[in-house]
mmCIF file of the N, C-alpha and C atoms, coordinates in Angstrom:
data_MODEL
# 
_entry.id   MODEL 
# 
loop_
_atom_site.group_PDB 
_atom_site.id 
_atom_site.type_symbol 
_atom_site.label_atom_id 
_atom_site.label_alt_id 
_atom_site.label_comp_id 
_atom_site.label_asym_id 
_atom_site.label_entity_id 
_atom_site.label_seq_id 
_atom_site.pdbx_PDB_ins_code 
_atom_site.Cartn_x 
_atom_site.Cartn_y 
_atom_site.Cartn_z 
_atom_site.occupancy 
_atom_site.B_iso_or_equiv 
_atom_site.pdbx_formal_charge 
_atom_site.auth_seq_id 
_atom_site.auth_comp_id 
_atom_site.auth_asym_id 
_atom_site.auth_atom_id 
_atom_site.pdbx_PDB_model_num 
ATOM 1   N N  . MET A 1 1  ? 14.665 3.722   -22.880 1.00 0.00 ? 1  MET A N  1 
ATOM 2   C CA . MET A 1 1  ? 13.977 3.987   -21.946 1.00 0.00 ? 1  MET A CA 1 
ATOM 3   C C  . MET A 1 1  ? 13.756 2.360   -21.423 1.00 0.00 ? 1  MET A C  1 
ATOM 4   N N  . ILE A 1 2  ? 14.342 2.228   -20.110 1.00 0.00 ? 2  ILE A N  1 
ATOM 5   C CA . ILE A 1 2  ? 13.911 0.326   -19.109 1.00 0.00 ? 2  ILE A CA 1 
ATOM 6   C C  . ILE A 1 2  ? 11.610 0.584   -19.215 1.00 0.00 ? 2  ILE A C  1 
ATOM 7   N N  . LYS A 1 3  ? 11.729 -0.332  -19.452 1.00 0.00 ? 3  LYS A N  1 
ATOM 8   C CA . LYS A 1 3  ? 10.502 -0.778  -19.364 1.00 0.00 ? 3  LYS A CA 1 
ATOM 9   C C  . LYS A 1 3  ? 10.484 -1.720  -17.758 1.00 0.00 ? 3  LYS A C  1 
ATOM 10  N N  . ILE A 1 4  ? 9.660  -1.156  -16.515 1.00 0.00 ? 4  ILE A N  1 
ATOM 11  C CA . ILE A 1 4  ? 9.599  -2.040  -15.425 1.00 0.00 ? 4  ILE A CA 1 
ATOM 12  C C  . ILE A 1 4  ? 8.374  -2.910  -15.420 1.00 0.00 ? 4  ILE A C  1 
ATOM 13  N N  . PRO A 1 5  ? 8.216  -3.570  -14.747 1.00 0.00 ? 5  PRO A N  1 
ATOM 14  C CA . PRO A 1 5  ? 7.784  -4.926  -14.623 1.00 0.00 ? 5  PRO A CA 1 
ATOM 15  C C  . PRO A 1 5  ? 6.474  -4.834  -14.378 1.00 0.00 ? 5  PRO A C  1 
ATOM 16  N N  . GLN A 1 6  ? 4.998  -5.011  -14.454 1.00 0.00 ? 6  GLN A N  1 
ATOM 17  C CA . GLN A 1 6  ? 4.097  -4.507  -14.051 1.00 0.00 ? 6  GLN A CA 1 
ATOM 18  C C  . GLN A 1 6  ? 4.262  -5.101  -12.365 1.00 0.00 ? 6  GLN A C  1 
ATOM 19  N N  . ASN A 1 7  ? 4.240  -6.388  -11.929 1.00 0.00 ? 7  ASN A N  1 
ATOM 20  C CA . ASN A 1 7  ? 4.992  -6.938  -10.764 1.00 0.00 ? 7  ASN A CA 1 
ATOM 21  C C  . ASN A 1 7  ? 5.679  -6.713  -9.777  1.00 0.00 ? 7  ASN A C  1 
ATOM 22  N N  . SER A 1 8  ? 6.309  -4.983  -10.879 1.00 0.00 ? 8  SER A N  1 
ATOM 23  C CA . SER A 1 8  ? 7.446  -4.746  -9.828  1.00 0.00 ? 8  SER A CA 1 
ATOM 24  C C  . SER A 1 8  ? 7.051  -3.761  -9.224  1.00 0.00 ? 8  SER A C  1 
ATOM 25  N N  . ASP A 1 9  ? 6.354  -2.731  -9.962  1.00 0.00 ? 9  ASP A N  1 
ATOM 26  C CA . ASP A 1 9  ? 4.738  -2.054  -9.549  1.00 0.00 ? 9  ASP A CA 1 
ATOM 27  C C  . ASP A 1 9  ? 4.086  -2.026  -9.051  1.00 0.00 ? 9  ASP A C  1 
ATOM 28  N N  . ASN A 1 10 ? 3.205  -2.938  -8.259  1.00 0.00 ? 10 ASN A N  1 
ATOM 29  C CA . ASN A 1 10 ? 2.885  -4.098  -8.429  1.00 0.00 ? 10 ASN A CA 1 
ATOM 30  C C  . ASN A 1 10 ? 3.305  -3.640  -6.621  1.00 0.00 ? 10 ASN A C  1 
ATOM 31  N N  . GLU A 1 11 ? 4.992  -4.627  -6.045  1.00 0.00 ? 11 GLU A N  1 
ATOM 32  C CA . GLU A 1 11 ? 5.791  -4.519  -5.046  1.00 0.00 ? 11 GLU A CA 1 
ATOM 33  C C  . GLU A 1 11 ? 5.634  -2.738  -4.449  1.00 0.00 ? 11 GLU A C  1 
ATOM 34  N N  . ALA A 1 12 ? 6.417  -2.416  -5.257  1.00 0.00 ? 12 ALA A N  1 
ATOM 35  C CA . ALA A 1 12 ? 6.306  -0.733  -5.068  1.00 0.00 ? 12 ALA A CA 1 
ATOM 36  C C  . ALA A 1 12 ? 5.295  -0.141  -4.158  1.00 0.00 ? 12 ALA A C  1 
ATOM 37  N N  . LEU A 1 13 ? 3.966  -0.233  -4.477  1.00 0.00 ? 13 LEU A N  1 
ATOM 38  C CA . LEU A 1 13 ? 2.822  0.605   -4.032  1.00 0.00 ? 13 LEU A CA 1 
ATOM 39  C C  . LEU A 1 13 ? 2.203  -0.078  -3.295  1.00 0.00 ? 13 LEU A C  1 
ATOM 40  N N  . ARG A 1 14 ? 3.109  -1.451  -3.402  1.00 0.00 ? 14 ARG A N  1 
ATOM 41  C CA . ARG A 1 14 ? 2.652  -2.156  -1.836  1.00 0.00 ? 14 ARG A CA 1 
ATOM 42  C C  . ARG A 1 14 ? 3.211  -1.834  -1.037  1.00 0.00 ? 14 ARG A C  1 
ATOM 43  N N  . CYS A 1 15 ? 4.943  -2.137  -0.831  1.00 0.00 ? 15 CYS A N  1 
ATOM 44  C CA . CYS A 1 15 ? 5.472  -1.116  0.731   1.00 0.00 ? 15 CYS A CA 1 
ATOM 45  C C  . CYS A 1 15 ? 5.476  0.200   0.458   1.00 0.00 ? 15 CYS A C  1 
ATOM 46  N N  . GLN A 1 16 ? 5.107  1.321   -0.015  1.00 0.00 ? 16 GLN A N  1 
ATOM 47  C CA . GLN A 1 16 ? 4.505  2.159   0.140   1.00 0.00 ? 16 GLN A CA 1 
ATOM 48  C C  . GLN A 1 16 ? 3.555  2.378   0.470   1.00 0.00 ? 16 GLN A C  1 
ATOM 49  N N  . LEU A 1 17 ? 1.927  1.654   0.472   1.00 0.00 ? 17 LEU A N  1 
ATOM 50  C CA . LEU A 1 17 ? 1.656  1.709   1.613   1.00 0.00 ? 17 LEU A CA 1 
ATOM 51  C C  . LEU A 1 17 ? 1.478  0.525   2.950   1.00 0.00 ? 17 LEU A C  1 
ATOM 52  N N  . LEU A 1 18 ? 2.263  -0.424  2.596   1.00 0.00 ? 18 LEU A N  1 
ATOM 53  C CA . LEU A 1 18 ? 3.111  -0.496  3.949   1.00 0.00 ? 18 LEU A CA 1 
ATOM 54  C C  . LEU A 1 18 ? 3.390  0.104   5.105   1.00 0.00 ? 18 LEU A C  1 
ATOM 55  N N  . ASP A 1 19 ? 4.151  0.840   4.424   1.00 0.00 ? 19 ASP A N  1 
ATOM 56  C CA . ASP A 1 19 ? 5.337  2.662   5.028   1.00 0.00 ? 19 ASP A CA 1 
ATOM 57  C C  . ASP A 1 19 ? 4.263  3.220   5.595   1.00 0.00 ? 19 ASP A C  1 
ATOM 58  N N  . GLU A 1 20 ? 2.886  3.069   4.968   1.00 0.00 ? 20 GLU A N  1 
ATOM 59  C CA . GLU A 1 20 ? 2.273  4.661   5.392   1.00 0.00 ? 20 GLU A CA 1 
ATOM 60  C C  . GLU A 1 20 ? 1.577  4.171   6.405   1.00 0.00 ? 20 GLU A C  1 
ATOM 61  N N  . ILE A 1 21 ? 0.990  2.384   6.524   1.00 0.00 ? 21 ILE A N  1 
ATOM 62  C CA . ILE A 1 21 ? -0.162 2.013   7.721   1.00 0.00 ? 21 ILE A CA 1 
ATOM 63  C C  . ILE A 1 21 ? 1.047  2.077   8.721   1.00 0.00 ? 21 ILE A C  1 
ATOM 64  N N  . TYR A 1 22 ? 2.215  1.705   8.768   1.00 0.00 ? 22 TYR A N  1 
ATOM 65  C CA . TYR A 1 22 ? 3.537  1.371   9.964   1.00 0.00 ? 22 TYR A CA 1 
ATOM 66  C C  . TYR A 1 22 ? 3.631  2.832   10.434  1.00 0.00 ? 22 TYR A C  1 
ATOM 67  N N  . ALA A 1 23 ? 3.729  4.328   10.059  1.00 0.00 ? 23 ALA A N  1 
ATOM 68  C CA . ALA A 1 23 ? 3.869  5.794   9.938   1.00 0.00 ? 23 ALA A CA 1 
ATOM 69  C C  . ALA A 1 23 ? 2.135  5.985   11.008  1.00 0.00 ? 23 ALA A C  1 
ATOM 70  N N  . GLY A 1 24 ? 2.136  6.116   10.198  1.00 0.00 ? 24 GLY A N  1 
ATOM 71  C CA . GLY A 1 24 ? 0.253  5.537   10.616  1.00 0.00 ? 24 GLY A CA 1 
ATOM 72  C C  . GLY A 1 24 ? -0.335 5.313   12.098  1.00 0.00 ? 24 GLY A C  1 
ATOM 73  N N  . ALA A 1 25 ? 0.459  4.211   12.195  1.00 0.00 ? 25 ALA A N  1 
ATOM 74  C CA . ALA A 1 25 ? -0.204 3.137   13.449  1.00 0.00 ? 25 ALA A CA 1 
ATOM 75  C C  . ALA A 1 25 ? 1.092  3.535   14.996  1.00 0.00 ? 25 ALA A C  1 
ATOM 76  N N  . MET A 1 26 ? 2.411  4.451   14.535  1.00 0.00 ? 26 MET A N  1 
ATOM 77  C CA . MET A 1 26 ? 3.586  5.024   14.644  1.00 0.00 ? 26 MET A CA 1 
ATOM 78  C C  . MET A 1 26 ? 2.973  6.236   15.425  1.00 0.00 ? 26 MET A C  1 
ATOM 79  N N  . ALA A 1 27 ? 1.629  6.651   14.910  1.00 0.00 ? 27 ALA A N  1 
ATOM 80  C CA . ALA A 1 27 ? 1.638  8.215   14.925  1.00 0.00 ? 27 ALA A CA 1 
ATOM 81  C C  . ALA A 1 27 ? 0.729  8.854   15.612  1.00 0.00 ? 27 ALA A C  1 
ATOM 82  N N  . GLY A 1 28 ? -0.018 7.089   16.064  1.00 0.00 ? 28 GLY A N  1 
ATOM 83  C CA . GLY A 1 28 ? -0.748 7.438   17.038  1.00 0.00 ? 28 GLY A CA 1 
ATOM 84  C C  . GLY A 1 28 ? -2.584 7.132   16.195  1.00 0.00 ? 28 GLY A C  1 
ATOM 85  N N  . MET A 1 29 ? -2.091 6.211   15.613  1.00 0.00 ? 29 MET A N  1 
ATOM 86  C CA . MET A 1 29 ? -3.285 5.477   14.670  1.00 0.00 ? 29 MET A CA 1 
ATOM 87  C C  . MET A 1 29 ? -3.548 4.242   14.953  1.00 0.00 ? 29 MET A C  1 
ATOM 88  N N  . PRO A 1 30 ? -3.566 3.515   15.367  1.00 0.00 ? 30 PRO A N  1 
ATOM 89  C CA . PRO A 1 30 ? -3.329 1.991   15.336  1.00 0.00 ? 30 PRO A CA 1 
ATOM 90  C C  . PRO A 1 30 ? -4.385 1.041   14.395  1.00 0.00 ? 30 PRO A C  1 
ATOM 91  N N  . ALA A 1 31 ? -5.898 1.891   13.928  1.00 0.00 ? 31 ALA A N  1 
ATOM 92  C CA . ALA A 1 31 ? -6.411 1.640   14.218  1.00 0.00 ? 31 ALA A CA 1 
ATOM 93  C C  . ALA A 1 31 ? -6.013 1.030   11.448  1.00 0.00 ? 31 ALA A C  1 
ATOM 94  N N  . MET A 1 32 ? -5.396 1.947   11.221  1.00 0.00 ? 32 MET A N  1 
ATOM 95  C CA . MET A 1 32 ? -4.336 1.275   10.665  1.00 0.00 ? 32 MET A CA 1 
ATOM 96  C C  . MET A 1 32 ? -4.222 0.379   10.132  1.00 0.00 ? 32 MET A C  1 
ATOM 97  N N  . LEU A 1 33 ? -3.912 -0.017  10.649  1.00 0.00 ? 33 LEU A N  1 
ATOM 98  C CA . LEU A 1 33 ? -2.737 -2.285  10.455  1.00 0.00 ? 33 LEU A CA 1 
ATOM 99  C C  . LEU A 1 33 ? -4.203 -2.926  10.349  1.00 0.00 ? 33 LEU A C  1 
ATOM 100 N N  . VAL A 1 34 ? -5.603 -2.137  10.591  1.00 0.00 ? 34 VAL A N  1 
ATOM 101 C CA . VAL A 1 34 ? -6.393 -3.092  10.127  1.00 0.00 ? 34 VAL A CA 1 
ATOM 102 C C  . VAL A 1 34 ? -6.135 -3.292  8.457   1.00 0.00 ? 34 VAL A C  1 
ATOM 103 N N  . ASP A 1 35 ? -5.543 -2.687  7.492   1.00 0.00 ? 35 ASP A N  1 
ATOM 104 C CA . ASP A 1 35 ? -5.507 -3.152  6.158   1.00 0.00 ? 35 ASP A CA 1 
ATOM 105 C C  . ASP A 1 35 ? -4.517 -3.289  6.129   1.00 0.00 ? 35 ASP A C  1 
ATOM 106 N N  . GLU A 1 36 ? -2.905 -3.991  6.783   1.00 0.00 ? 36 GLU A N  1 
ATOM 107 C CA . GLU A 1 36 ? -2.009 -5.081  6.742   1.00 0.00 ? 36 GLU A CA 1 
ATOM 108 C C  . GLU A 1 36 ? -2.244 -5.599  5.772   1.00 0.00 ? 36 GLU A C  1 
ATOM 109 N N  . GLU A 1 37 ? -3.181 -7.066  6.501   1.00 0.00 ? 37 GLU A N  1 
ATOM 110 C CA . GLU A 1 37 ? -3.087 -7.744  6.103   1.00 0.00 ? 37 GLU A CA 1 
ATOM 111 C C  . GLU A 1 37 ? -4.605 -8.396  4.738   1.00 0.00 ? 37 GLU A C  1 
ATOM 112 N N  . GLN A 1 38 ? -4.764 -7.089  4.006   1.00 0.00 ? 38 GLN A N  1 
ATOM 113 C CA . GLN A 1 38 ? -5.192 -6.335  2.721   1.00 0.00 ? 38 GLN A CA 1 
ATOM 114 C C  . GLN A 1 38 ? -4.042 -6.499  1.801   1.00 0.00 ? 38 GLN A C  1 
ATOM 115 N N  . ILE A 1 39 ? -3.015 -5.976  2.312   1.00 0.00 ? 39 ILE A N  1 
ATOM 116 C CA . ILE A 1 39 ? -2.908 -5.143  1.605   1.00 0.00 ? 39 ILE A CA 1 
ATOM 117 C C  . ILE A 1 39 ? -1.142 -6.297  1.664   1.00 0.00 ? 39 ILE A C  1 
ATOM 118 N N  . ARG A 1 40 ? -0.822 -6.190  2.606   1.00 0.00 ? 40 ARG A N  1 
ATOM 119 C CA . ARG A 1 40 ? -0.060 -7.807  1.533   1.00 0.00 ? 40 ARG A CA 1 
ATOM 120 C C  . ARG A 1 40 ? -0.145 -9.153  0.375   1.00 0.00 ? 40 ARG A C  1 
ATOM 121 N N  . ASN A 1 41 ? -1.779 -9.060  0.854   1.00 0.00 ? 41 ASN A N  1 
ATOM 122 C CA . ASN A 1 41 ? -2.187 -10.245 0.071   1.00 0.00 ? 41 ASN A CA 1 
ATOM 123 C C  . ASN A 1 41 ? -2.754 -9.810  -1.081  1.00 0.00 ? 41 ASN A C  1 
ATOM 124 N N  . GLY A 1 42 ? -3.071 -8.210  -1.339  1.00 0.00 ? 42 GLY A N  1 
ATOM 125 C CA . GLY A 1 42 ? -4.010 -7.708  -2.474  1.00 0.00 ? 42 GLY A CA 1 
ATOM 126 C C  . GLY A 1 42 ? -3.207 -7.629  -3.615  1.00 0.00 ? 42 GLY A C  1 
ATOM 127 N N  . ASP A 1 43 ? -4.088 -7.897  -4.814  1.00 0.00 ? 43 ASP A N  1 
ATOM 128 C CA . ASP A 1 43 ? -4.583 -7.673  -6.282  1.00 0.00 ? 43 ASP A CA 1 
ATOM 129 C C  . ASP A 1 43 ? -3.798 -6.671  -6.306  1.00 0.00 ? 43 ASP A C  1 
ATOM 130 N N  . ARG A 1 44 ? -3.443 -5.992  -7.828  1.00 0.00 ? 44 ARG A N  1 
ATOM 131 C CA . ARG A 1 44 ? -3.076 -4.606  -8.509  1.00 0.00 ? 44 ARG A CA 1 
ATOM 132 C C  . ARG A 1 44 ? -4.488 -3.314  -8.261  1.00 0.00 ? 44 ARG A C  1 
ATOM 133 N N  . GLU A 1 45 ? -5.290 -4.332  -8.214  1.00 0.00 ? 45 GLU A N  1 
ATOM 134 C CA . GLU A 1 45 ? -7.031 -3.863  -8.471  1.00 0.00 ? 45 GLU A CA 1 
ATOM 135 C C  . GLU A 1 45 ? -7.168 -2.791  -6.445  1.00 0.00 ? 45 GLU A C  1 
ATOM 136 N N  . GLU A 1 46 ? -6.901 -4.712  -5.738  1.00 0.00 ? 46 GLU A N  1 
ATOM 137 C CA . GLU A 1 46 ? -7.007 -3.780  -4.105  1.00 0.00 ? 46 GLU A CA 1 
ATOM 138 C C  . GLU A 1 46 ? -6.102 -2.539  -4.171  1.00 0.00 ? 46 GLU A C  1 
ATOM 139 N N  . LEU A 1 47 ? -4.761 -2.693  -4.213  1.00 0.00 ? 47 LEU A N  1 
ATOM 140 C CA . LEU A 1 47 ? -3.930 -1.792  -3.602  1.00 0.00 ? 47 LEU A CA 1 
ATOM 141 C C  . LEU A 1 47 ? -4.035 -0.314  -4.182  1.00 0.00 ? 47 LEU A C  1 
ATOM 142 N N  . GLU A 1 48 ? -4.403 -0.400  -5.415  1.00 0.00 ? 48 GLU A N  1 
ATOM 143 C CA . GLU A 1 48 ? -5.559 0.694   -6.232  1.00 0.00 ? 48 GLU A CA 1 
ATOM 144 C C  . GLU A 1 48 ? -6.160 1.418   -4.815  1.00 0.00 ? 48 GLU A C  1 
ATOM 145 N N  . LYS A 1 49 ? -7.866 0.498   -4.694  1.00 0.00 ? 49 LYS A N  1 
ATOM 146 C CA . LYS A 1 49 ? -8.537 1.512   -4.184  1.00 0.00 ? 49 LYS A CA 1 
ATOM 147 C C  . LYS A 1 49 ? -7.494 1.589   -2.976  1.00 0.00 ? 49 LYS A C  1 
ATOM 148 N N  . ILE A 1 50 ? -6.980 0.672   -1.984  1.00 0.00 ? 50 ILE A N  1 
ATOM 149 C CA . ILE A 1 50 ? -6.213 1.664   -0.580  1.00 0.00 ? 50 ILE A CA 1 
ATOM 150 C C  . ILE A 1 50 ? -5.815 2.589   -0.803  1.00 0.00 ? 50 ILE A C  1 
ATOM 151 N N  . ALA A 1 51 ? -4.822 2.540   -1.535  1.00 0.00 ? 51 ALA A N  1 
ATOM 152 C CA . ALA A 1 51 ? -4.375 4.165   -1.724  1.00 0.00 ? 51 ALA A CA 1 
ATOM 153 C C  . ALA A 1 51 ? -5.064 5.134   -2.546  1.00 0.00 ? 51 ALA A C  1 
ATOM 154 N N  . GLU A 1 52 ? -6.123 4.999   -3.809  1.00 0.00 ? 52 GLU A N  1 
ATOM 155 C CA . GLU A 1 52 ? -7.113 6.305   -2.994  1.00 0.00 ? 52 GLU A CA 1 
ATOM 156 C C  . GLU A 1 52 ? -7.308 6.412   -2.412  1.00 0.00 ? 52 GLU A C  1 
ATOM 157 N N  . ARG A 1 53 ? -7.603 5.853   -1.007  1.00 0.00 ? 53 ARG A N  1 
ATOM 158 C CA . ARG A 1 53 ? -8.679 5.864   0.189   1.00 0.00 ? 53 ARG A CA 1 
ATOM 159 C C  . ARG A 1 53 ? -7.256 6.719   1.290   1.00 0.00 ? 53 ARG A C  1 
ATOM 160 N N  . TYR A 1 54 ? -6.158 6.318   1.040   1.00 0.00 ? 54 TYR A N  1 
ATOM 161 C CA . TYR A 1 54 ? -5.035 7.393   1.800   1.00 0.00 ? 54 TYR A CA 1 
ATOM 162 C C  . TYR A 1 54 ? -5.177 8.065   1.235   1.00 0.00 ? 54 TYR A C  1 
ATOM 163 N N  . GLY A 1 55 ? -5.429 8.880   -0.169  1.00 0.00 ? 55 GLY A N  1 
ATOM 164 C CA . GLY A 1 55 ? -4.767 10.098  -0.789  1.00 0.00 ? 55 GLY A CA 1 
ATOM 165 C C  . GLY A 1 55 ? -4.049 9.470   -1.261  1.00 0.00 ? 55 GLY A C  1 
ATOM 166 N N  . LEU A 1 56 ? -3.101 8.656   -1.626  1.00 0.00 ? 56 LEU A N  1 
ATOM 167 C CA . LEU A 1 56 ? -1.293 8.639   -2.428  1.00 0.00 ? 56 LEU A CA 1 
ATOM 168 C C  . LEU A 1 56 ? -2.435 8.390   -3.544  1.00 0.00 ? 56 LEU A C  1 
ATOM 169 N N  . ARG A 1 57 ? -3.120 8.398   -4.660  1.00 0.00 ? 57 ARG A N  1 
ATOM 170 C CA . ARG A 1 57 ? -2.977 8.059   -6.096  1.00 0.00 ? 57 ARG A CA 1 
ATOM 171 C C  . ARG A 1 57 ? -5.076 9.181   -6.565  1.00 0.00 ? 57 ARG A C  1 
# 
């Protein structure tokens, strides 16, 4: 079994969250873009909190 580095997991979560906010913005919820900077610059803990808030975790 291949062990995926933690940093790779962070980037995957970051991409998933960015996809989510862009989709939300295109669906008529532009306020979701408020979290974009926090997602781009956040550490693992911040990303997990945002994911929970969006119902992804």
